[in-house]
N, C-alpha and C positions, 0 to 999 in steps of 0.2 A: 706284843703290846708292852710299852715301857711303863714301869711303875716308879714313881719318885718315892723315896723313902726318907725317913727322918733319923738321922744318927744322933745319939745323945752324947755320952762321954766315951772315950776310948776305954776298953776295946769297943769298937762301934757295934751297935746293934740295930737291926732293921725293923721297921714296923711300917706297913704299906699305908701311904696317905693319898695324896692327889695322884691319879694316874696321869701318864704321859707328860710329866714334867721332866723326866730324865732319870738317869740311873741312880744317882745318889744325891745328897743334898746337904747343904751346909750353910746356914746363915752365920756370919761371923759374929762374935760377941761384940756387944756394944763398946765403941772406943778402940777397937782393933782396926789398924789401917789396912785398907784393901790393896791387893796386888793389882797393878795395872799393866796390861800390855796393849800398847797404842799402835794404831795403824800408821804406817809411813804414808806421806802425801803421794799423790800420783796414781795413774792407773796400774792395775796388776799386769804382769807379763801376759802375753797372749797364751791362752790354754790353761792359765793357772787355776781356773774354776772348775776344770774337770775333776771328777772324783778320783782320788788317788787309788792305786791298785789294791792296797790293804796288806801288802806283805811287810813284815816287820824285820827290819835289818838292824840287828843288834851288834853293837861294837863296844870295845872296852871304853870305860870312862875317859882314859887318858887319850885314846885316839880321837874321841869326840872333841877334845878341847875343853877348856874350862872357863872360857870368857863369857861373862854375863850370867853365870848360873846363880840361881838364888834358891835357898831352902824354903820350902813350903810344906804345909800339912797336907797329906794326901789319904784317900781311902780307895778301897777296891770294891767292885760291885759285879753282879752277874754270875753266871755259872750254875751248876747243878745244885749247889748248896744254897743258892739265894733265890728262893722261889718268888720273892717280892719283886724282883726285877725281871722285865721282859727282855726280849732280844732285838727290839726295833728302837732305833735312836729317835730323838724328838723330831728330827727332820723326816722320819719315815724310812730310813735306810736300815738294812739288816747289819747289826753289829757283829753277828757271827761271820758274815761275808767280808766285814771290815774290822778285823781284830785290832788294828792299829788305831784304836778310838779312845777318847777320853771325854769326860763331862765336866764342863765348867760349872762351878757351884755358885750359889748366890743366897738371897734372903727370902725368907717365907713372906715378909711383908710385900716385897716387890713382885714375887712370883716370877722373877726373871734371873738369869745367871749373870751376876755382876761382880763376882769375887775377883776377877781378873780384868775388869773394866767392860765386860759384855763383849766377848770376842766374837768376831764374825764366825759363821759356819765354815768349817774346814781349816781353821787356823792351825798350823802346825806348832808343836812345841817339842823340844827335845827333853826327855825326861831321863834322869840319871839315878840309879839305886844300886847300892852294893857293888860298885865297880862296873856296872853294865849300863849301857845307854842306848836309847833308840827314840825315833820320832813318832809321835802320835798326832792324830787330827781330831778337832772338836766335831763331834757328831751327836752330841747329847748335852744335857744340862740338868741341874737338880737344886734343891732347896738347901736347908741349913742346919747348922748345929755348932758346936763349940770347937776350940782350937785343938790341934793334934800335937803332942810334944811341945806345947808352948808356941807353936806356929799357927798363923791363920790357915784354916782349912780351905783350900781353894779348888781342889781338883780331884775328880774321882776317876780312877783308872779301870777300863774294862778288863775283866779277869784275864782274858787271853793275852792282852798286852802286858798286864802285871806278871803273868807267868813267864813270858818271854824275858823279863828282867830278873826272873827267879825270885820274885816276891812270893812268899809263901801263900798258898790258897787257904783261906780260913772261912770258906762258906759266905764270902762277901762281907766278913767282919774285920778284915785286916785293916790297920790304920798305921801311919808312920810318916816320917819325913822323906822327901825326895827332893831333887833339885831340878829346876826347870830353866830352860833358856831357849833363846831363838835359835833354830838351826842355821848353819852357815848359809850364806847366799851364794857361795860359790865352793869349789873344792870338792870334798868328800860328800857333802850333802847334795850337791848337784849330780854327781856320779850315781848316787843311790836313788835319784829321782825323789828326794825328800827335802829339797830346798824350799824355803817359804816364799809364798808369793808376795807378802806385803806387811810382814810384822816386824816391829822393831824389837829391841832387847827388852827383857822384862826388868821392871824396876818397881821399887816399893813406893807407895804414895797413897793418895786418898782416891777412893773409887769414883768412877763416873767420867773419867777422861775420855774413854772410848764409849761409843753408844751402846746402849743395852739391848739385849735380845737379838741382835744380828739382823734386824730387818733391812738395814741399808749396808749390808757387808760387801766385802770385795767380790763375792761371787753373785752379786745382783745382776739381773738381766740387763740388756741394753737400755730398756725403758724403766728401770727400777726407780729412777728419780722422778718419774712422771713427766719428764721433759716432753713438751709438745702435746700433752693430753689436754682436751677442753676441760674447762672448769665451770662449775656452777656456784652460785651464792648460797644455795640452800643447803640443808643438812644431808640430803641424799643425792645419789647419782641420778642424772637425767638422761633419759633415752632421746637421742637427737634424730632428726628426720632422715639422716643418711645411715641409720643404724648404729652409729657410734655412741659411746656413752661419755657424758661430761662428769668429771670427778668433783665432789664437794671440795671447795677451796681449802677447807679446814682439815681435809683427810690426811692421814699420815703418807709419807712418801711411798711406803710399800703399797698402799692402797692405790695411790695414783699410778704406780708402777704396773699393778695388776690390770688396771682399767686400760692403760695405754697398751699393754700386751694383748688384751682382748680386741682392742680396736684394730690391732694389726691383722687379725685373722677372721674378722666377722664375715660371714657369707661364704667361708670356705666349705667346699663340699664335705658331707659326712661319709666316711668310709671306715668300716670295721678294720682295726689295725693301722689306719691312716695316722701319720705323725709319729708313729713309734719306729725306733731305730734311727731317729733324726735327733740331732742336738737341739735342745730346747731354745738355744740362742737363735736358731734358723726359723724361717717361715716354711712350713711344709705345704705341699700341694693340697692335702686333705687331712682331716682329723677325725678321730673318734672322741668319746667322752673324756676318757682319761688323759689322752695326749693333749687335748685342748686345755683342760683344767690345769695340767702340769705346766703347759706353756705360760699360762697366766700366772701361776705360783712363781715360776722362774722369773717372770717380769717384775714380781714384787720382791725378788731377792730372797725368796724362801726355799728354793730348790737349786742344786747345782745343774749345770748345762747337760750333764751326762745322765741324769735321772730319767728312768724309763720304766714304768710299772702299769699294771692294769688297775682298774678301778677299786678292786678290793683292797689293794695296798693302801689306799687313802682312808681306809676305815681306822687306821691307827696313826694318821697324821696329826701333828700338833696336840691339842688338848681336847678333852671331851666337852660336848655341849656347844650352844651357839656363841658366836663371837660378837663383839661390838660392831665391827666393820665387815667382817668376812666370816661366812658359815658354810662349811662343806657338808654335803649329803652324799655319803658313799655307800655302795653295796657291791657284791661280786659281779653285778651285771650293769651298773650304771653309776655315775657320778655327776652331780651338778653343784652349783654353789651361788650363794647370794653375796654380792659385793656392794656395800654401801646402798642397799635397798633394791638394786636390780638383780635379776637372776641370770647367771650364765649357763646355758644349756645348749644341747645339740638339736633340739626339736621343739616344736610348738606344743608343749605338753599341757598347758592350762586352757586350752580351747580358744575360742574366737577372741580376738583382741590381744593375743599374747605375742604378736610380732611375727618376725620371719620364721619360716619352718626350718631354716637351716641353723648353722652354728652361729651363736651370738647372743646379744643381750635380750632379755625378755622382761616385761614389766609386771606379770602377774605371778602370784604364788601358786605352786603346784603341789599336788599330793606328796607327802613325804613318808608315808608308811613303809616300813621295811628298810629304811636307810639308817645308817650310823651317823650321827651328828658330830662334827669336829670343827675346830677353828684354829687358825695359826696363833702361836703364842703372842700376846700383846695386841692382837687384832680382834 
């Protein structure tokens, strides 16, 4: 479980605050310009949304090249000396399994990570410190605090990644300056399988040029824009006669993408283990509860295509409590969710009038005792 923490002044100190907002946290002081990493136009290369392997390829700073590097304030989080931090990123992946991870930081007011413009999930950045350089991927985010060494504090380095750069482990309290840049689109970066899918160079500027929260990121599913999804004029999703759902016209693109992905697989047979081991970008012959929910979350741009986990893993997805648009109910045995007022479930759990007995949209509220309640960030 990820615990966001509030750092005060260097040396950084942790005190647990809101859970599941990411590993560390830092709102920039008023008046400090935000760092912005903007997305390049056009579609990402095929396969670029698959989860990177997690290996950390460290090279000398000179071998990595110096173009586009910018000094920023950084902090470290996680590890045995930092009990306030969990080991699962905000997206639900294990940071221990993916040590090449960082958290983008943001503001307490916005409760989103916007210090670098609101980077999409899995955005790669080359981080350089002390003559060593490696590429890390965004798998987490956090809140805020003050500058580090006079620089805007924008990034939190997972302790294993920080250790690979030989940053001293100080029980999650280290803070200092690092240099960040876009990894090369060709050459050594490609050889190391660490080239970026769609990120431009890092530049100083005013925050907000790139979208916040990553809901419409480069790893969004094929339907993440909600293209082709039926829409309704009301505030809630509507169940249509053919079993599909119409999304509220005013719903965010991520919600429309979730509904569009659900419409892709309504009526698919239920099979324990069905849909697992298959890319979330594909339509599987059959689904179980977790694979169907994960397919929808991928459709909303909230999971990478390679994500594959049982229902219990979703107990730590996103943030705790119900969301405005999407609420997930997860347990080790089952997972279902509500999307804009309709329930996505694998069976007719609420009795007569609850729609199809198969996988799909259900109009009635079901018993939720024994489930952990979560929601995607910003939804």
